[in-house]
C-alpha positions, -999 to 999 in steps of 0.1 A, spaced: 779 -15 508 786 5 474 778 -9 440 804 -2 415 781 28 392 786 46 433 753 33 446 750 25 484 731 -7 494 723 -19 531 722 -51 520 744 -76 506 748 -78 467 753 -113 450 748 -109 416 722 -131 393 725 -146 361 704 -120 343 733 -96 349 713 -78 382 724 -77 414 701 -93 438 702 -79 478 697 -108 494 690 -98 526 661 -76 518 652 -101 485 645 -72 461 660 -75 427 675 -42 413 692 -31 378 704 -2 393 745 -17 406 750 -38 366 777 -29 354 767 -21 318 747 12 329 781 28 341 800 20 306 773 28 282 776 63 308 815 62 304 808 56 262 786 83 261 810 111 280 842 97 256 820 98 229 813 137 239 848 143 246 866 124 220 838 143 192 847 180 211 881 168 202 872 166 164 855 196 159 886 216 179 921 199 161 893 204 127 895 168 114 897 162 82 874 140 75 848 158 95 856 194 79 854 174 46 820 159 50 808 193 59 823 209 38 803 188 14 771 197 27 769 225 27 782 229 -17 755 207 -23 729 224 -7 740 261 -12 740 254 -53 704 235 -42 690 259 -30 707 286 -60 688 264 -82 660 262 -63 656 294 -57 658 307 -95 628 280 -98 611 288 -67 614 328 -67 594 330 -108 574 307 -103 564 319 -71 562 357 -86 540 340 -118 512 326 -89 510 353 -72 499 379 -98 484 354 -126 447 338 -128 436 312 -148 413 287 -152 428 257 -124 449 286 -104 435 275 -73 441 238 -73 479 246 -87 478 262 -53 466 235 -33 491 210 -54 518 239 -45 509 234 -6 507 201 -9 543 203 -18 559 215 11 550 184 32 565 163 4 591 134 23 626 137 9 624 98 8 596 102 -23 621 127 -41 647 106 -39 626 80 -52 615 99 -81 648 109 -92 667 83 -82 638 66 -114 649 100 -134 684 91 -128 682 52 -129 700 37 -164 663 24 -174 655 66 -166 649 89 -194 683 101 -177 708 74 -171 723 80 -200 740 110 -182 755 86 -153 747 110 -129 732 86 -102 756 82 -70 771 118 -74 767 153 -57 750 160 -89 725 142 -81 722 151 -50 721 188 -60 693 180 -78 672 158 -51 676 186 -25 661 209 -52 635 196 -64 627 194 -23 631 233 -17 617 249 -46 579 242 -38 586 259 -3 603 290 -17 574 291 -46 548 291 -21 564 317 7 576 344 -23 541 335 -36 528 349 0 553 371 4 545 394 -32 511 394 -23 513 411 5 541 436 -6 512 440 -37 487 450 -14 504 477 4 522 497 -36 512 471 -60 489 503 -65 516 526 -71 538 502 -97 505 500 -117 501 533 -118 534 536 -132 530 514 -163 537 481 -148 528 455 -157 516 425 -137 551 406 -139 571 431 -138 556 451 -103 558 414 -86 597 409 -101 605 444 -86 587 439 -46 607 406 -50 638 439 -52 623 459 -29 616 433 -1 654 419 -8 652 408 32 631 389 30 641 372 -2 676 363 22 656 349 46 634 324 23 670 318 7 681 307 48 649 287 52 651 269 20 689 263 35 685 246 66 655 223 49 678 208 26 712 207 47 690 188 81 677 161 54 686 126 49 666 105 26 666 120 -5 709 125 -8 710 90 9 690 72 -19 699 93 -50 739 96 -32 743 62 -23 767 75 9 797 68 -2 830 80 11 849 109 1 820 112 -30 785 120 -22 792 116 19 775 147 35 763 152 79 734 134 73 738 103 62 771 105 80 753 105 110 734 80 102 760 55 92 784 62 121 755 58 146 750 24 129 785 17 133 791 26 169 818 56 164 793 74 182 821 104 182 824 117 149 789 109 150 778 136 180 810 158 158 785 159 131 750 162 150 774 195 166 786 209 135 749 202 119 730 220 147 759 241 148 747 256 115 712 254 115 714 277 147 742 303 129 705 300 99 678 305 130 701 336 141 706 350 108 664 352 100 661 362 132 689 393 128 671 400 94 633 401 105 643 423 126 663 448 106 630 448 79 607 458 114 637 483 120 630 497 83 594 496 80 595 520 109 619 545 98 600 539 66 570 551 84 588 578 104 595 599 81 564 591 58 544 606 82 
């Protein structure tokens, strides 16, 4: 006998009160022929098909959410990049009492939880906070501020390592020309612009995929502060799997494109280095 899910049984099937199908001839209870599993599989396939249609047909709500996500993360990376590049370049050449402690704090902030960042920014922007008078809470500006706080330590740490390695190879020539340590660090950033762009792409991937901070300071308001990650969490809890899957596919595509761009830039940098070595030789 064949069940509703297409599973063949050699015994008589009768429904039990618990929702299982009982093989009375063998006295074995098996859940494999119960209808909820079939319904779940059908729901998943239907949701995936509808999600594909939303992406392909350019659903307005979907792409509005995607557009806001990209704008917020780009602005956060620009702000965090200005601060992080300057801080990282300075830490690469500066030496002062407590320098190792500052480096330790910076490396610790690389693992800073996004919900902690959201909480701190919320306290700053709330009405009782020092910036509460500006009314920035639950706005895209607050989300930009939170994400910039999140990516600045990442950019600074990667920049410090980049400048240190670059100065170890070509810093003596710049110092012989009279460049100050900080000026030499900034010139190395200009010289290693492909690596700097890779750092920026890495920071953008960190920003666009985080959910905790923007959920706290943005409030996930429809049409105002709802971004891809917060919309995925909300739509999944509501049972709207189609929109959640569509947003998840777009988010995965964005991250995949970022990884591809990083790989291309890394390959271009290696090829340029090989050409320089061949020219010198």
